[in-house]
C-alpha positions in Angstrom: 9.1 18.4 17.6 12.0 16.2 18.7 9.5 13.4 19.8 7.7 13.6 16.4 11.1 13.1 14.6 11.9 10.1 16.9 8.5 8.6 16.0 8.9 9.3 12.3 12.5 8.1 12.3 11.5 4.9 14.0 8.7 4.3 11.5 11.1 4.7 8.6 13.7 2.5 10.3 11.1 -0.2 10.8 11.0 -0.8 7.1 14.7 -1.8 7.1 14.2 -3.9 10.2 11.1 -5.6 8.6 13.1 -6.2 5.4 15.9 -7.9 7.3 13.5 -9.8 9.5 11.6 -11.0 6.4 14.6 -12.1 4.5 16.8 -13.6 7.2 14.3 -14.7 9.9 11.1 -15.4 8.1 12.9 -17.0 5.2 15.5 -18.5 7.5 15.1 -20.1 10.9 11.5 -18.7 11.2 10.3 -20.4 8.0 8.2 -22.8 10.1 6.0 -19.8 11.1 6.1 -18.1 7.7 5.7 -21.0 5.3 1.9 -21.1 5.4 1.8 -17.5 4.3 3.4 -18.6 1.0 0.9 -21.3 0.3 -1.8 -20.3 -2.2 -5.3 -20.3 -0.9 -4.4 -20.9 2.7 -7.9 -21.7 4.1 -7.7 -20.3 7.7 -8.5 -16.9 9.0 -5.2 -16.9 10.9 -1.9 -18.1 9.8 1.1 -19.2 11.8 2.8 -16.2 10.2 0.6 -13.9 12.3 2.8 -14.7 15.2 5.3 -12.2 13.8 2.8 -9.4 14.8 3.3 -10.5 18.4 7.0 -10.5 17.9 6.9 -6.8 16.9 4.2 -5.8 19.3 6.2 -6.9 22.4 9.0 -4.4 22.0 6.5 -1.7 21.3 4.6 -2.4 24.4 7.7 -2.6 26.5 8.9 0.8 25.1 5.5 2.3 26.0 5.8 0.9 29.5 9.4 2.2 30.1 8.6 5.4 28.1 6.3 6.7 30.7 8.4 5.8 33.8 9.4 7.8 35.7 8.1 10.4 33.2 7.3 10.6 29.5 10.5 10.1 27.6 11.8 9.2 24.1 11.3 5.4 24.5 7.5 6.0 24.4 7.9 7.7 21.0 10.1 4.8 19.7 7.3 2.5 20.7 4.8 4.8 19.0 6.8 4.6 15.7 6.8 0.8 15.9 3.0 0.8 16.6 2.4 3.1 13.6 4.5 0.9 11.4 2.6 -2.1 12.6 -0.7 -0.4 11.8 0.6 0.5 8.3 1.8 -3.0 7.8 -1.6 -4.4 8.7 -3.5 -2.0 6.5 -1.1 -2.4 3.5 -0.1 -6.1 3.7 -3.2 -7.8 5.1 -6.0 -5.5 4.0 -4.8 -4.0 0.7 -2.4 -6.6 -0.7 -3.8 -10.0 0.6 -7.3 -8.7 1.0 -7.9 -10.7 4.2 -10.4 -8.0 4.9 -12.5 -6.5 2.2 -12.2 -2.9 3.2 -10.4 -1.2 0.3 -11.4 -3.3 -2.7 -11.9 -0.4 -5.0 -8.5 1.2 -4.4 -6.7 2.0 -7.7 -3.8 4.1 -6.6 -0.5 3.7 -8.6 1.6 3.4 -5.4 -0.7 0.6 -3.9 -0.8 -1.2 -7.3 3.0 -1.2 -7.4 3.2 -2.6 -3.8 0.7 -5.3 -4.8 2.8 -6.2 -7.8 6.0 -6.4 -5.9 4.4 -8.6 -3.3 2.9 -10.9 -5.9 6.4 -11.3 -7.3 7.7 -12.2 -3.9 4.9 -14.8 -3.5 5.6 -16.3 -6.9 8.4 -18.3 -5.3 6.9 -20.8 -2.8 10.2 -21.9 -1.3 12.2 -20.7 1.6 15.3 -19.6 -0.4 13.9 -18.3 -3.6 12.6 -14.8 -3.1 13.0 -11.2 -3.9 11.4 -7.9 -2.8 11.2 -8.4 0.9 10.2 -4.8 1.7 6.7 -3.6 2.3 6.4 0.2 1.9 9.6 0.8 -0.1 10.0 -1.5 -3.0 12.1 -1.1 -6.2 10.9 1.6 -8.6 10.5 -1.0 -11.4 7.2 -2.2 -9.8 5.7 1.3 -10.2 6.8 2.1 -13.8 3.7 0.7 -15.6 1.3 2.5 -13.3 2.9 5.9 -13.7 2.2 6.3 -17.4 
């Protein structure tokens, strides 16, 4: 039970970490890697922005490694929470929102529509410093209002 709470807590905490990373790193000194993601119709399968997946994967892998040595411990479950968030991020951001893969084209859920709208608002601004709505799973309620009628 405790390990499940550590995994869930890490997953939830990752939204805050992702928000801060998106606002202050990706739209800050990491703009070089993130900028192509804000260009409409970017023609390549991969973006420089995809490097951030590696940035988040490394701590997760290290936590898995140290979380089984000398025996299974809480570090493993922190790594698991990061991994689960990364999977959710991929499915929501790359598959559902940006449709880089055509897996869920017919999805018409109010929550997913609100996330898509919030992300579109974020991408309306093409510059480094103009931006709003840096979250991925938890966005302001105003983006869901029209879909909850």
